[in-house]
N, C-alpha and C positions, 0 to 999 in steps of 0.2 A: 560738675561731674569729674571724677578722678580718672586720669589716664591709666589704663591697665597695660603694663608692659613687664616683660621678664628679661633677664639676662642669664647667660650660661657660657661656660667655656667649651669650645668646640672639641670634639673627641679627636679629630684628625690633626689639629695643629695647636690647640691650647689658646687660641685667640677668643676674646669675648665677642659674643653676638647678642643683639638686642631685638626684641620684637614679641610676637605672640607665641605662647607655648602650645605645642601639640604633643600629646602623649599617645603613642601607639602601643596599646597593651598587648596586642597579638605578637608584635615583634619585640616587645619590651624595649622600646627606644623612645627617646625624648628629643624633640626637635624645637628649635627656636626659628620661627618664620619671620624673616626680615620684612617688616610692613611696607617698606618702600619698594623692594625688589621682588617680594613674593616668593623668595627662595628659602627653603628650610635647610638648616644645618643641624646635624646630630650633636648633642651636647652631653657632657658628663652630668648625670642626674644630681650628684651631691653639690654641684656648683650653681644650680638654678636658684635664682632669687628674684623676688617680685619688687618692682618699683613701688616705693611708699606713697608716691604722689607729692612728695616734698623735695625741696632743694636745700642745700646747706647755705651757709652765709656767703659762699663764693658762687652760688648759682648752679652747683653740681647736683645732679639727681642723686637721691639717697635710695639705695637698694638694700634689701635683706642681705645680711652677710657683710655689710660695710663696717669698718672700724672708724669711730669718730671721737674727737675730743670736744669738750664742752667749755666754751669760753677760754679763759687763760689757764684753766686747770689742766694738769697732766694726766688726769684720770681718763682712761679710755673705755669706750662703750662699744658693744656689738649690736647691730640692728637685728632684731628678731621679731617674729610674730608671737606675742604672748597674750594669753587670755582672749581679748577681743580686738586687738590692734597691734600696730607696729610700735615697738618700744626699744629703747637702748638699755641693754643689760650690762652693768659694770663687769669688766673682765674679772673672773675669779670670784664673783660675788653674786648675790641674788638681788642686789639693789638695781632698780630700774628707773628710767626717766621717760616721760611721754614725749615723743618726737614733736608733736604739734605744738607743745608749749615752748619748746626750746629751739626750734629749727633755725631761728635767726642767729643763734650762738653756736650752732653745730658746724664743725669743719670735718669733712670726710678726709681721712688721711691714708686710707687703704682699704683692703678687704681681707677676710680671713683665709682666702685661698692663695692670694699672691703675696701677702704681707704678714704672715703669721708671726714673724720675728718681732713685730711691734708689740705683741701681747706678751712675749717672753721677757722683754727688757723693761716692762712698765714699772716695776717696783724699785728701780735703781734710784 
């Protein structure tokens, strides 16, 4: 059974929070509820990403929106939900890789929210 967890950046201070997602459609707000503390923090909707259930080669959880490299290659991928599962989409390209096949070679090096500059310098 896969663990269902989300992350998002807090609206008030920009820190990442992890836990369950609660959407309040009446107030048009999105909260991440810390599963240990039971406290909800309002997050920026665009930063919400789901945990894929996989870890990279260093044991780090892989989330939607993460940027990763594959093996020794300098090609970078972005974790996205495509078709019917999480996949890595090559930056600036439609090429994808299935995460479950490659997770032992994946190294998360950042995310599209905090490290967008990684995607800009990729072609050097």
